[in-house]
C-alpha positions in Angstrom: 0.0 0.0 0.0 1.3 3.4 -1.0 1.3 6.2 1.5 -0.9 9.1 0.6 1.1 12.2 -0.3 0.1 15.4 1.3 -0.2 18.2 -1.1 1.8 21.1 0.2 1.3 24.7 -0.6 4.2 26.5 -2.2 6.4 28.5 0.1 5.7 32.2 0.4 8.5 34.5 -0.4 9.2 37.7 1.5 9.2 39.6 -1.8 5.5 40.3 -1.7 4.5 43.1 0.7 1.9 42.4 3.3 -1.6 43.5 2.4 -2.5 47.0 3.4 -5.4 47.3 5.7 -7.1 50.6 5.3 -8.7 52.0 8.4 -9.6 55.5 9.5 -6.9 57.3 11.5 -8.0 57.4 15.1 -7.3 60.3 17.4 -5.0 58.0 19.4 -2.9 57.4 16.3 -2.6 61.2 15.7 -1.7 61.7 19.3 1.1 59.2 19.0 2.4 60.7 15.8 2.2 64.2 17.4 4.3 63.1 20.4 6.9 61.5 18.1 7.1 64.6 15.9 7.5 66.8 19.0 10.3 64.6 20.3 12.0 64.7 16.9 11.5 68.5 16.7 13.1 69.1 20.1 16.0 66.7 19.6 17.5 67.9 16.3 21.2 67.8 17.3 21.8 71.5 17.7 20.4 73.8 20.4 19.3 76.4 17.7 17.2 73.9 15.8 15.8 72.4 19.0 14.6 75.9 20.0 13.4 77.0 16.6 11.6 73.9 15.5 10.8 72.5 18.9 8.9 75.6 20.2 7.0 75.9 16.9 6.1 72.2 17.1 5.0 72.5 20.7 2.7 75.4 19.9 1.3 74.1 16.6 1.2 70.3 16.5 -2.0 70.0 18.5 -4.0 71.8 15.8 -2.5 70.0 12.8 -4.7 67.5 10.9 -3.3 64.2 9.5 -2.2 65.7 6.2 -0.4 68.7 7.9 1.2 66.3 10.4 2.5 64.1 7.6 4.0 67.1 5.8 5.6 68.3 9.1 7.0 64.7 9.7 8.5 64.8 6.2 10.0 68.2 7.0 11.7 66.7 10.1 13.4 64.1 8.0 15.6 66.7 6.3 19.3 67.0 7.3 20.1 69.4 10.2 22.5 71.4 8.1 19.9 72.0 5.4 17.2 73.0 8.0 19.6 75.3 9.8 20.5 77.0 6.5 16.8 77.4 5.6 15.7 78.7 8.9 18.6 81.1 9.6 18.9 82.6 6.1 15.7 84.2 4.8 16.7 84.1 1.1 17.5 80.3 1.2 13.9 79.3 1.7 12.5 81.0 -1.4 12.1 78.0 -3.7 12.3 74.8 -1.7 9.8 72.0 -1.1 9.1 73.0 2.5 9.1 76.8 2.1 5.7 77.0 3.7 6.8 75.3 6.8 10.1 77.2 6.9 8.3 80.5 6.6 5.8 79.5 9.2 8.5 78.6 11.7 10.3 81.9 10.9 7.1 83.9 11.3 6.3 82.2 14.6 9.6 83.4 16.0 9.2 86.9 14.5 12.0 86.4 11.9 11.7 87.8 8.3 10.3 85.3 5.8 11.4 84.8 2.2 
């Protein structure tokens, strides 16, 4: 008598990304993102950026919606030297992807905008 062969499913590869489950963003998710963004804004690596970006973030993050928060998080991924140049030189922020945020931070601190 021959033993029955068990049909095995093919192995899954790790090349396929997991399925994306869409769900509405809850207030808890936004709060977590806001706390993380605030931490990143206040721990930039230089005291000047910690003060400029951190105090702006502390005052404004609570009123940001999900889209604004995402844009601010993207802003925080920029290099410190680039951000410092944009924030401390009014002419440098004229035609850059985050000019609106740079000008908002500058205006918040009473600095001239581009």
